[in-house]
C-alpha positions in Angstrom: -9.0 8.2 -2.3 -5.4 7.8 -1.8 -5.2 9.3 1.7 -2.5 8.7 4.5 -2.9 6.9 7.3 -1.6 6.3 10.8 1.0 3.8 10.5 1.5 3.0 13.9 -2.4 2.1 14.9 -2.8 0.6 11.6 0.0 -1.6 12.2 -0.8 -2.3 16.0 -4.6 -4.3 14.2 -2.4 -6.8 12.5 -4.2 -6.2 9.3 -4.4 -9.4 7.4 -1.2 -9.0 4.0 -2.5 -10.0 0.5 0.8 -9.7 -0.4 4.2 -8.5 -0.2 7.1 -7.4 -2.3 10.2 -4.5 -3.2 8.9 -2.3 -5.8 10.9 -0.7 -8.6 12.6 1.6 -6.2 13.7 -0.9 -3.9 10.9 -0.4 -1.3 9.2 -2.6 0.4 5.8 -2.4 0.2 3.0 -4.6 2.1 -1.0 -4.8 0.4 -3.2 -5.1 3.0 -6.7 -6.0 4.1 -8.5 -3.2 6.3 -8.2 -4.8 9.6 -11.9 -3.4 10.6 -13.9 -2.8 7.4 -12.6 -5.7 5.5 -13.0 -5.8 1.7 -15.4 -3.2 1.7 -12.6 -0.5 1.9 -9.6 -0.2 -0.5 -6.6 -2.4 -0.1 -3.9 -0.5 2.1 -0.4 0.1 0.7 1.9 -0.4 4.1 5.8 0.4 3.5 7.0 -0.7 6.8 10.5 0.6 6.2 9.4 4.0 6.1 6.5 3.6 8.6 4.0 4.7 6.4 0.5 3.7 5.0 -2.3 4.7 2.4 -5.3 4.0 1.0 -4.9 2.8 -2.5 -7.7 3.8 -5.3 -8.2 -0.3 -6.1 -9.8 -3.4 -4.4 -8.0 -5.8 -5.8 -4.0 -6.2 -5.8 -3.6 -7.1 -9.3 -2.1 -3.8 -10.5 -0.8 -2.1 -8.0 1.8 -5.2 -7.0 2.9 -5.9 -10.2 6.6 -3.9 -10.2 7.3 -1.2 -13.0 3.8 -1.5 -14.0 1.8 1.3 -15.0 -0.4 1.5 -11.5 3.1 0.3 -9.5 2.5 2.2 -5.9 5.9 3.7 -4.9 6.7 6.6 -2.4 9.0 9.7 -4.2 10.0 12.9 -2.3 7.1 11.7 0.3 4.6 11.4 -1.9 2.6 8.4 -2.4 1.9 7.6 -6.1 0.0 5.3 -8.2 2.2 4.3 -11.0 5.3 6.9 -11.5 6.3 5.0 -14.2 
């Protein structure tokens, strides 16, 4: 999926934060639940300092929250990536 979301509209809905961490590129990441569809939608990755938000392809946080892991979420050259390593 990996679709970009409207950061402002999403954050106004106060989504539930599953996890918050700093990725290997020093970017703050919040993994959140969709505020309306809940766990029926993939986990959303919010990069608050960059004011960006994207659907991930994952329904659980374990693999995408591992800093330096195979599926780490990052923004490189304005592109959302799962596992840039």
